[in-house]
N, C-alpha and C positions, 0 to 999 in steps of 0.2 A: 689843279684847280679848275681847268677847263670843264672837267666833268661836273664840278659843282655848279657852275653857271648853267650847264645844259639841264642838270636836275632842276634848278630853280626856275628856269624858263618853262621846262615841261610841266612843272607843278602849277605855275601861274596859268598857263594855257589850259591845263586840265581843270583847274578851279573855275576858270572862266566859262569854259564849254559846259561843264557840269551844271553850274548854276543857270546858265542860259537855257539849258534844256529842262531843268527841274523846276524852275520858278513858275511857269504857267500852272503846272499841276498843284503847286502849293497855293497859289492864288485861288484856284477852284476849291481846294479843300477848305480854305478859310472862308470863302463865300458860302459854302455849304454848311460849315459849322456855325456860322453867325446869322444865318437866315431866320432862325426861330428865336433869336434873342428878344428878351422883354424890351418894352419901350424904355427910354432913358431913365436914369435914376431919379431925376427930378419929378417925373410923373408918379412913380411909385411913392416917393417921399410926400408929395402933395396929397396923394390918396390916403396915406397913413396918417398924416397930420390932421387932415379934415374929418377923420373918423373919431367919434366920441370915445373916451377912454374905456368905456364899459363894453363896446362893440368890437368884434374882431375886424382887423383892417382887411380891406379887399385888395387883393393881389391882381394887377392888370393881367388880362389873358394875353398869351403869346400871339404874335402875328401869324397869319397863314404862311405856310412855306412858298417861297417864290420858285424854287427849282425842284424838279421831279428827280433829279439824279445828276451825276457828274457830267455826262454828255449834254443834257439839257442845260445845265449851268454854263458849261463852256460855250455852247452855241449862243445861248441868250446873252451872255457877256460880250461876245464878239459882235453880235448883231446890234446891241444897244449902245455899247461903249466903244467898240472897235477892237481890233486885234492888239494893238500896242497897250491897251488897258490891262492885258494880262501880265505885263511887265512893270506896272506902276509900282514904284518904290523898290526897285531892284538895286539901286546903286550901292546902298550900304551892304546888303548881303553879298553882292557881286564882289566888292573889294575884300570883304572879310573872307569869302571862299578862296579868292585868288591868293591872299596872303597866307592862309591856313594850308592850303595844298603846296604852295611854294616851299614853306618851311618843312612840311612833312617829307616832300620829295628830296629836298637838299639833305635833311638829316638822315633819311633812309640810305641815300647814296653814299654819304660820308661814312656812316657806320659800316656799311658793307665794305668800303674800301679799308677801313680800319681793321676790319676782320680778315683782310687778305685777298679780297676779290680782285682779280685782274681781267679786264675785258678780253674774252677770247682765250684766256689761258687757264685761269683757275676758277673753278665753280665752287660756291660755298654749299655747305650741307644744308639740309632742311632746318635743323636746329639753328644754324647760324643765321639763316635768312629770317626765321621766326624771331630770333633775338634782335635783329636789326629792326624788324617791324615793331617789335614791342618798345624799343628805345625811341624810335621815331614817333610813335603814338597811334 
């Protein structure tokens, strides 16, 4: 069971590290995707409701892009909001990633042991390793 604890801790640390490195890139991606979004729904609703029924409603024009690309977005965000703003809202995804990886690592290790793997003694075949990975998820 000591191996199970080790797998669980390794998965938790792996999930934490992976999310910590990945999250700023995800933040930049979301900023780039949402920079050209239309103004709020209330503005378009007001525009449509104030238009006579016989005329076609006017759709508000999208705003001009703020960022020229990913690097510009990253630099602009750090300069205007600070480096830590890249990690705004990380708590929930961080906990989820830690839990997910911990369970995956634990399950993978347990299935490998059930298939007969012994540290330093018996190696599993590629098919057995693939099966353990498939069961773990």
